[in-house]
N, C-alpha and C positions, 0 to 999 in steps of 0.2 A: 332788345332783339324786337317787340311792338313797334318802336319807332324806325324802327328804321324797316319793319314790313312796311309801313303806313309809307315812311318815304320813297317806298320802292313803288308802290300801290300812285301814291302821288306823280312820278314821273312814269305813268304808263295812263295816266287820268280816270283810274281806279276802274278802268275797266271801258271804260264809255268811249269810242274807236270813234265812229263817224253816226252824224247827223241832218238830215239833209230832206227835203222834199224834190222825191222824184217827178218826172214829165207823166203827167193826167194827175197832179197831183195826191200822190202817196208819199206816204210819209214811212223815210228806212232808220233803221235803230238798228245799229250794230254793237251788241254790250258783249263785252270781253271777258267780265268776272261783275260776281254779284256782291257789288262791298259794302260794308258794315252803313249802315240808319243815319247812323252821327254824321255821313258823307254823303252817305246815297237821297236820302228825304227832297236836299235842297237840288241837285241835281237832276233825279228823276223828274222833280216836277217841274225845270225848265226844259229837259227835254219833254215830257208834253206839252208847256204850255208849245215849243215849235210846233208840236206836231196835232193839237189838237183842233185845225181851219183844213187837215188836209182830207181828203174820201175815206185813206184805209192807211193802214199803220200793216210794213214789214217790221219784222222785230228779228232781227240775227242772231242766235244764238249757234251758229254752224264753229266757232269759234271757243265756245265761255266752259270754263273746268270749274262752275264751280261758283261756290258763295256763300250770303249768311242768308239765313232763311227769315229773319225778319225783314229784310231787304224782295225776296220770294211774296212774303206776303203781304208788303206794301206794292208792291208790281201787280199783281195778282188781285189786286181792291182795285186795282182804278179801271182792270178792263170786265170785274165785274160784282157784282150786287152784294150788300151789306150781310154780312153774316150767312155768308155761305163755307160749306165745307172744303176744308182742304187737304191735304195730305198731314200730318200729325209723325208723332215719333213714337211707337214701341219699343220700350226697353226690353232687356234678356228680362227680370224679373214678374212682366207685362207688364208694370203698368206705362198707362198711355199719355203722351199731352197733346189734346185737342187744339186744331189749325183752323180759322173762321177768314171769311175775308175780316174788314177792319170797318168799323163801323161809319169810324169816319176818314176821310181824307185830307190834310192841308193844299193838295194839290187838288185839278177837275178828274174827274170819274170820268171811262168812255165807255159807258157800257155796252151803249149802242152801234160803234165805228167796226168797220171790217177790219178783222185785227186776222195776219200771216203768220206765222213763225219759223223760219227758218234752222235745223236742226244737221247737225250729222253722225261723224264718228265718236268725232272731239269733244260735241258733247257731254257735258257731264255733267251726274251729282244737283246742288243745289239746280243749276239750267233746267236739268233734266223732268225739275221738282216741280218748275213754271211750268213746260211745255208739257206737263201732265195735266193737273191741275186748272191747267185752261183746254185744254180735251177733254177730260172728261166733262168738263160742265157744258159742251159742247162751243165756246166760245170764241174758240180759233181753230183756224185751218195750219196740216201740221204739214211740212215741205221737205224735203229732205232724205238720209241713209237713215237707218235708226240709230240713238244716241251708244255711248259707250253701257249706261245700264249699273248705274254706282249708286242703289239705293241705302245702303247701309252707314249707318254712323258710326269710325271707329274713334277711337283713342291710344293713346301710345301709355306703354307700361315700362318704369326702367328696370333692367336687368342686367343685378350689379357693379352699377355704377360703371356700365361702358357701353352695355346696348339697349336699343330703346325697340321695345313688339310691340308692332301695330296690330290693334283686335277690332272683332265687331263688338262693338256692345248694345245698337240697337238697331231700327230696321224703320224707312219713313210708312207709312200705312194711310190710303186712301177711306175714307171710312164710307165712301157713295161705290166704287170698286174691291175695299176689301182687298185689299191688293196694292202691287207699286208696281217701277220697271227693272227692280235687280234682276240683272242678270241677259237681261233682255232688250233693254233700254226701249225706250218710243218710238213706238212705232208712226214711219208719217201714215197722214192721212191718202 
């Protein structure tokens, strides 16, 4: 099943739809899913190499329905200074997993580049986490419609060998706001 999932994702170029330089030397990156780091790191670094000499970057997450938290951390680390708090995970038992921007990344940091993030009612989950964290740090201007509002992590539990019950098992929690985007979505600037 995992191999089939990766083959399907490969057919979609792992969500990397468009990267281009627009008139006025503005970089544009349309990202439709956030793949796992074993795929994403090389691709994200290639995108940043193509866009690092632009005046500003537009990150289009309007059709991004989520992805992998480690890749969100990596992308956020490109646009933020090291060791800044990002949204972590709070489990039902109260235990927490904290997340910060990475000390070092294999690509280039763009901490002073103007950043616009486009969102819509289709933007969901990990894509919302990326937009939320960059907005909380006042690093990006968010433009568009409120996102879907999915900040709870869920898992599947088998029932009688015939059914799968999907239940929330944790929630995203940003230590700076002590909140998340569940049910309300990311509110554009």
